C-alpha positions as CSV (number, residue, x, y, z in Angstrom):
1,M,100.8,120.0,45.7
2,T,99.5,117.9,48.6
3,R,100.5,118.9,52.0
4,R,101.7,116.1,54.2
5,S,102.5,116.7,57.8
6,L,105.2,115.0,59.8
7,H,104.9,111.7,61.5
8,V,105.0,112.4,65.6
9,W,106.4,109.7,67.5
10,S,104.2,108.1,70.4
11,R,104.7,106.1,73.2
12,E,102.2,103.2,71.7
13,E,104.3,103.2,68.5
14,E,107.9,102.5,70.5
15,G,108.7,100.2,73.2
16,L,108.1,96.9,74.3
17,G,105.0,97.4,75.7
18,R,105.8,96.7,79.2
19,P,107.6,98.5,81.8
20,T,111.2,98.5,81.8
21,I,113.8,99.2,84.7
22,M,115.1,102.7,82.2
23,D,115.1,105.6,84.2
24,R,114.9,108.6,82.2
25,A,116.5,111.0,85.1
26,L,119.3,108.2,85.4
27,A,119.7,108.1,81.9
28,A,120.1,112.2,81.8
29,K,122.3,111.8,84.8
30,H,125.0,108.5,84.4
31,G,124.5,109.0,80.3
32,I,126.0,106.0,78.0
33,P,127.0,103.8,80.4
34,Y,123.6,103.7,82.7
35,V,121.5,103.2,79.2
36,H,123.8,100.2,78.2
37,L,123.5,98.5,81.5
38,A,119.9,99.1,81.6
39,A,119.1,97.8,77.9
40,F,121.4,94.5,78.7
41,S,119.2,94.2,81.7
42,I,116.2,94.8,79.7
43,D,117.1,92.0,77.0
44,V,118.2,89.6,79.2
45,D,114.8,89.6,80.9
46,R,113.2,89.6,78.1
47,A,114.9,86.6,76.5
48,F,114.6,84.9,79.8
49,E,110.7,85.3,79.4
50,S,110.8,84.0,75.8
51,F,112.4,80.5,77.0
52,A,110.1,80.4,80.4
53,Y,107.5,78.8,78.5
54,D,109.8,76.5,76.1
55,T,109.8,73.1,77.5
56,D,112.9,72.1,75.9
57,S,114.9,74.8,77.4
58,T,117.9,73.7,79.3
59,L,118.7,76.7,80.9
60,P,119.3,76.6,85.0
61,F,117.8,78.6,87.4
62,G,119.2,82.0,87.8
63,W,121.0,81.5,84.1
64,E,120.1,85.5,83.7
65,V,121.3,86.9,86.8
66,L,124.3,85.3,86.1
67,L,124.7,86.7,82.5
68,T,123.6,90.3,84.0
69,E,126.2,90.0,86.7
70,T,128.8,88.5,84.0
71,Y,128.1,92.1,82.3
72,L,128.0,94.0,85.5
73,L,131.8,92.6,86.5
74,E,133.0,93.2,82.8
75,R,132.1,96.7,82.5
76,F,132.1,98.5,85.7
77,D,134.9,98.6,88.2
78,P,133.3,99.0,92.0
79,S,136.7,100.9,93.0
80,K,135.8,104.2,90.8
81,D,133.0,105.8,92.4
82,D,131.5,106.9,89.3
83,E,131.2,103.6,88.4
84,R,129.8,102.1,91.6
85,I,127.5,104.9,91.5
86,I,125.9,104.4,88.5
87,V,125.2,100.2,89.5
88,E,123.9,101.6,93.0
89,D,121.8,103.9,91.4
90,A,119.8,101.5,89.3
91,C,119.7,99.1,91.7
92,I,117.8,101.7,93.9
93,S,115.7,103.4,91.6
94,V,114.6,99.5,90.8
95,L,113.8,98.7,94.6
96,E,112.1,101.6,94.8
97,E,109.4,100.8,92.3
98,E,105.8,99.8,93.6
99,P,105.4,96.2,93.6
100,G,102.9,95.4,90.8
101,E,103.3,94.7,87.4
102,A,106.3,92.6,86.0
103,V,108.8,95.1,85.0
104,L,111.7,94.1,83.0
105,G,115.4,94.3,83.7
106,T,114.8,93.5,87.3
107,Q,117.2,91.1,88.0
108,L,120.0,93.8,88.0
109,P,119.8,94.1,92.0
110,F,120.2,90.3,92.2
111,A,123.2,90.3,90.1
112,V,124.5,92.8,92.2
113,Y,123.3,91.3,95.4
114,D,124.9,88.1,94.3
115,A,128.5,90.0,93.3
116,T,128.3,91.9,97.2
117,R,127.6,88.1,98.6
118,R,130.9,86.6,96.8
119,K,132.7,90.2,97.8
120,I,133.7,91.0,94.5
121,W,131.4,94.1,94.9
122,P,132.2,96.1,98.2
123,P,130.1,95.0,100.8
124,E,128.6,98.4,101.9
125,L,126.6,98.1,98.8
126,A,124.7,95.5,100.3
127,V,123.1,98.0,102.5
128,T,120.7,99.0,99.6
129,F,119.2,95.3,100.2
130,T,118.0,95.6,103.4
131,Q,114.7,96.6,102.7
132,W,114.2,92.6,101.5
133,R,112.2,91.1,103.7
134,K,113.7,87.9,102.9
135,P,117.2,87.7,100.9
136,P,117.3,85.3,97.6
137,D,119.0,82.2,99.4
138,R,118.1,79.6,97.0
139,L,119.4,82.0,93.9
140,V,122.5,82.7,95.7
141,R,123.0,78.4,96.2
142,E,122.5,78.3,92.6
143,L,124.6,80.8,91.5
144,G,127.4,79.6,94.0
145,R,127.2,76.4,91.3
146,L,127.1,78.1,88.4
147,W,130.5,80.5,89.5
148,E,132.4,77.3,90.8
149,S,132.1,75.3,87.4
150,D,133.2,77.8,84.9
151,P,131.3,80.5,85.1
152,R,133.1,82.2,81.8
153,E,131.4,78.8,80.0
154,H,128.2,79.4,81.5
155,A,128.2,82.7,80.6
156,R,129.1,82.0,76.8
157,L,126.5,79.3,76.7
158,F,123.7,82.0,78.2
159,A,124.9,84.7,76.1
160,R,124.6,82.1,72.7
161,A,120.7,81.4,73.9
162,C,120.0,85.1,74.7
163,L,121.5,85.8,70.4
164,G,119.7,83.0,69.4
165,A,116.3,84.5,71.2
166,K,113.4,85.4,68.9
167,L,112.8,88.6,69.9
168,S,110.3,91.7,68.7
169,P,111.8,94.0,69.0
170,P,115.1,92.4,68.6
171,L,118.3,93.1,71.3
172,A,119.7,96.5,71.3
173,P,122.5,96.9,69.7
174,P,124.9,97.3,72.4
175,T,123.5,94.0,74.1
176,V,124.5,92.2,71.0
177,E,127.8,93.4,70.6
178,A,128.2,92.8,74.6
179,L,126.9,89.3,74.3
180,R,128.8,88.5,71.5
181,A,132.3,89.9,73.5
182,M,130.8,87.5,76.4
183,I,131.2,84.4,73.4
184,A,134.4,85.6,72.2
185,R,136.3,85.2,75.7
C-alpha cells in the first residue's frame, strides 16, 4: 500500500497572481455582501485590463466605474447603516493601501465617489475621499455623459463585454450572476 499525503493549498497555486482589494478582515466582519462586492470589483477590473490592450475595443473611458457603480446602486441601500458601512469600509480599506503595484478592484472608490457627487449616496461618505490630492474631474464628467444617455443600456453593454472577456481564472460565479441580472433588466 502506497501512502500519499493530502494536497495542501498554497497561495501560489490559487489566486490571480496580483494583489486585490479583497480584505480578509472585512470579509470576516461583513461576510458575503462584502465578498461579492469585492469580487465583482476585482472581476470588472480584470475585464477592464483585458480590453485595455484591445485596439478594437469601443468601450468608453470610465465604463468599469459605471458598471461597478451600477452594481453598487442595485445591491446596496445607503439608508441602511449596515449596508452603507460595508461600502464605506471597503473604500477606506482601498484608500489606506500604500501606492505601488496596481491592485485589482480599485475602481470601487471611484464608483462610490461618483455616486456621492451625483447625490445618490449620502454626501457625508464623500469625506472618505478628502485625502485625494485632486478629484477625478475628467472621470466624473465622462460618467455624467454616460448617466445622462441611458445608463441601463450602457450597463447592459458593459456587462455583456465582461461576460465575453477571456479571463483565466474565469469570472466568479456571483459576478456572472450579477452581470446576467444587469443584462436581463
